[in-house]
Every structure is written in structure tokens, then in C-alpha cells.
C-alpha positions as CSV (number, residue, x, y, z in Angstrom):
1,M,-11.4,15.8,-20.4
2,G,-8.4,13.7,-19.5
3,Y,-7.3,12.7,-16.1
4,L,-4.2,11.6,-14.3
5,Y,-4.5,8.2,-12.4
6,F,-1.7,7.4,-10.1
7,T,-0.8,4.1,-8.5
8,R,2.1,2.9,-6.3
9,H,3.8,-0.2,-7.4
10,G,2.9,-3.6,-5.8
11,Q,4.3,-4.8,-2.5
12,T,8.0,-5.4,-2.6
13,V,10.5,-7.3,-0.4
14,G,11.8,-3.9,0.8
15,N,8.2,-2.9,1.9
16,V,7.9,-6.2,3.9
17,E,11.2,-5.6,5.6
18,N,10.3,-1.9,6.4
19,K,13.4,-0.7,4.4
20,V,14.0,2.6,2.6
21,C,14.0,1.5,-1.0
22,G,14.5,4.7,-2.9
23,I,16.5,3.9,-6.0
24,T,17.4,0.5,-4.7
25,D,15.9,-1.9,-7.2
26,T,13.8,-4.3,-4.9
27,E,11.7,-7.1,-6.3
28,L,8.0,-7.4,-6.1
29,T,6.7,-10.1,-3.8
30,E,4.2,-12.7,-5.2
31,H,1.6,-10.6,-3.2
32,G,2.8,-7.5,-5.1
33,K,2.5,-9.2,-8.4
34,N,-1.1,-10.2,-7.5
35,Q,-1.9,-6.7,-6.4
36,A,-0.8,-5.5,-9.8
37,K,-2.9,-8.0,-11.7
38,E,-5.9,-7.3,-9.5
39,L,-5.6,-3.6,-10.2
40,G,-5.4,-4.3,-13.9
41,I,-8.5,-6.4,-13.7
42,S,-10.3,-3.7,-11.7
43,I,-9.5,-1.0,-14.2
44,K,-10.6,-3.2,-17.0
45,Q,-13.9,-3.9,-15.4
46,N,-14.6,-0.3,-14.5
47,K,-16.2,1.3,-17.6
48,D,-15.7,4.8,-16.1
49,I,-11.9,4.3,-16.3
50,V,-10.4,4.6,-19.8
51,I,-6.5,4.8,-19.8
52,D,-4.8,6.0,-23.0
53,E,-1.2,5.4,-21.9
54,I,0.8,4.1,-18.9
55,I,4.0,5.8,-17.8
56,A,6.1,4.0,-15.2
57,S,9.2,4.6,-13.2
58,P,12.1,2.6,-14.7
59,L,12.7,0.9,-11.4
60,K,11.8,-2.8,-11.7
61,R,9.1,-2.8,-9.1
62,A,7.1,0.0,-10.9
63,R,8.0,-1.1,-14.3
64,E,6.8,-4.7,-13.6
65,T,3.5,-3.5,-11.9
66,A,2.8,-1.4,-15.0
67,S,3.5,-4.2,-17.3
68,F,1.0,-6.4,-15.6
69,I,-1.6,-3.7,-15.7
70,A,-0.8,-2.8,-19.4
71,E,-1.1,-6.3,-20.5
72,I,-4.6,-6.7,-18.9
73,I,-6.0,-3.4,-20.0
74,E,-4.2,-3.5,-23.4
75,V,-2.7,-0.1,-23.6
76,P,0.8,1.1,-24.3
77,M,3.3,1.5,-21.5
78,H,6.7,3.2,-21.3
79,T,9.0,4.4,-18.7
80,D,10.2,7.9,-17.8
81,I,13.4,8.5,-15.6
82,R,11.9,11.7,-14.2
83,I,9.5,9.6,-12.1
84,I,12.1,7.4,-10.5
85,E,11.9,7.3,-6.8
86,Q,14.0,9.8,-4.7
87,N,17.6,8.9,-4.0
88,F,17.7,8.6,-0.3
89,G,21.4,8.4,-0.1
90,K,22.7,7.1,3.3
91,Y,19.2,6.0,4.2
92,E,18.9,3.5,1.3
93,G,18.3,0.1,2.8
94,Q,17.9,1.4,6.4
95,D,14.8,1.1,8.6
96,R,12.2,3.5,7.1
97,L,10.5,4.0,10.4
98,S,13.6,5.2,12.3
99,D,13.4,8.5,14.0
100,E,16.4,9.8,12.1
101,F,14.9,9.0,8.7
102,Q,11.4,10.4,9.7
103,E,13.1,13.7,10.9
104,A,15.2,13.9,7.6
105,K,12.0,13.6,5.6
106,R,10.8,16.9,7.0
107,H,13.9,18.8,5.7
108,F,12.8,19.4,2.1
109,A,15.8,21.5,0.9
110,D,18.5,19.2,2.5
111,N,20.2,16.6,0.2
112,Y,20.3,13.2,1.8
113,L,24.0,12.4,2.2
114,G,24.8,10.9,-1.2
115,G,21.2,11.5,-2.3
116,E,19.0,14.2,-3.5
117,S,16.7,16.8,-1.8
118,M,12.9,16.6,-1.8
119,L,12.9,20.0,-3.7
120,K,14.9,18.6,-6.5
121,V,12.6,15.6,-6.8
122,A,9.6,17.9,-6.7
123,Q,11.0,20.0,-9.6
124,R,11.5,17.0,-11.9
125,I,8.0,15.6,-11.0
126,Y,6.3,19.0,-11.5
127,N,8.1,19.3,-14.8
128,F,6.9,15.9,-15.9
129,L,3.3,16.7,-14.8
130,D,3.4,20.1,-16.6
131,E,4.5,18.3,-19.7
132,I,1.9,15.6,-19.8
133,K,-1.0,17.8,-18.8
134,K,-0.6,19.7,-22.1
135,D,-2.8,17.1,-23.7
136,K,-5.8,17.5,-21.5
137,N,-7.9,15.0,-23.6
138,K,-5.5,12.2,-22.8
139,T,-5.8,10.0,-19.7
140,Y,-2.6,8.6,-18.2
141,L,-1.9,6.1,-15.5
142,V,1.4,6.8,-13.7
143,V,2.9,3.9,-11.8
144,A,5.6,5.0,-9.4
145,H,6.5,5.1,-5.7
146,N,5.3,6.4,-2.5
147,G,7.7,9.4,-2.5
148,I,6.5,10.3,-5.9
149,A,2.9,9.9,-4.8
150,R,3.5,12.5,-2.1
151,I,4.8,15.0,-4.6
152,V,2.0,14.3,-7.2
153,H,-0.5,14.8,-4.5
154,S,1.1,18.2,-3.6
155,Y,0.8,19.3,-7.3
156,F,-2.9,19.1,-7.1
157,Y,-3.7,20.0,-3.4
158,D,-2.3,22.6,-1.0
159,E,-0.8,20.9,2.1
160,S,1.1,22.1,5.2
161,N,4.6,20.8,5.6
162,E,3.4,18.2,8.2
163,E,0.7,16.9,5.9
164,F,3.1,16.6,3.1
165,S,5.7,14.7,5.1
166,R,3.0,12.3,6.5
167,Y,1.4,11.6,3.2
168,S,1.5,8.0,2.1
169,M,-0.5,5.6,-0.2
170,K,-0.9,1.9,-0.1
171,N,0.6,-0.5,-2.8
172,C,-1.6,-0.6,-5.9
173,D,-4.3,1.9,-4.5
174,L,-5.5,4.0,-7.5
175,L,-6.0,7.7,-7.2
176,R,-7.5,10.0,-9.8
177,Y,-6.6,13.6,-10.3
178,E,-8.3,16.1,-12.7
179,W,-6.1,18.6,-14.6
180,N,-6.9,22.3,-13.8
């Protein structure tokens, strides 16, 4: 039986500055690069984890994280535009802890001014997951973003609106999901 592993990219300059990164292509910090390498080593040393393929967001922070891991565990890697982070429109580059942004995140159907709604992002992520789960004997590692992590988690678990909007994962944490 295959699984889906998910990780968030390594730490970025935007993370350190508490900025909403969204589709802004921010760089990994040295710490973020080391997190990616450490995750790759951890996966390689864990005999219970066998990854067949890595799929990454095309944004540099996720693509670079995936490349480090792919090189260490020696599996193919490619990108998929559907798992790019949400376009947060007017909030790109703003303080991610601001009350205004935190409130906006709870309005799933609203487009961020110049951006996209959480519902539209969920549609593309759910379509992506529906497609890759067709081969239930294959195990994927998806390397993407915190907003995408939130939606992937909601694909596998029922959550309240509040739980969904609060969901977050740390850089280079590794989660495993089992296909139903």
C-alpha cells in the first residue's frame, strides 16, 4: 500500500521576517537548506520510509528543498504547478501575524484582493491528490507550503473551520497520510 508523505519547505527569509510569502519566491536561509538536508538523511536512514517519487511546488523554496532530499534519497523529483502556494494578493509581503490577515484567512470563499480564494486552492489541491492516489501502490513525497499543508490535511481529516484556519506545520516536518 502506498502513502503520501508531506513536508513543508525549509525555513525562508520570509519566514524569519514573519511575512506572508504566498507566491512570492523567497529564498531558503542556510538553516532552511540544512533542514532539507537533515530531512533527506532522516528519510534515507529510516528503513520504514520508501519514497518512489517526489513532487514539489515550482516555487524556489519548495523546489530547492525537494532537490536536496531527492539527491540524498536518490529518487526522481519533478514539480507540479497545482501545489504552488496560495496567491494572497494584497497580503503578499505583509505581516503574517496581523489581525487583518488572520481574519481574512477565515473567509474561505473570498478572493484576496488580487489573489485567490481558499476554496479555489482547495479545488486544485484536491484534484491533484485525487490524481496521484490512483496508483495506491506508489508512495509520494510532496514538498510544498504551509497553506497547502492545511488543505492536504483537510483532505484526509474532518476539521471545523477554526481548526482548519489554525492548522500549521513547521518547516521540514514530515507527515504521513494513508490513502483511503
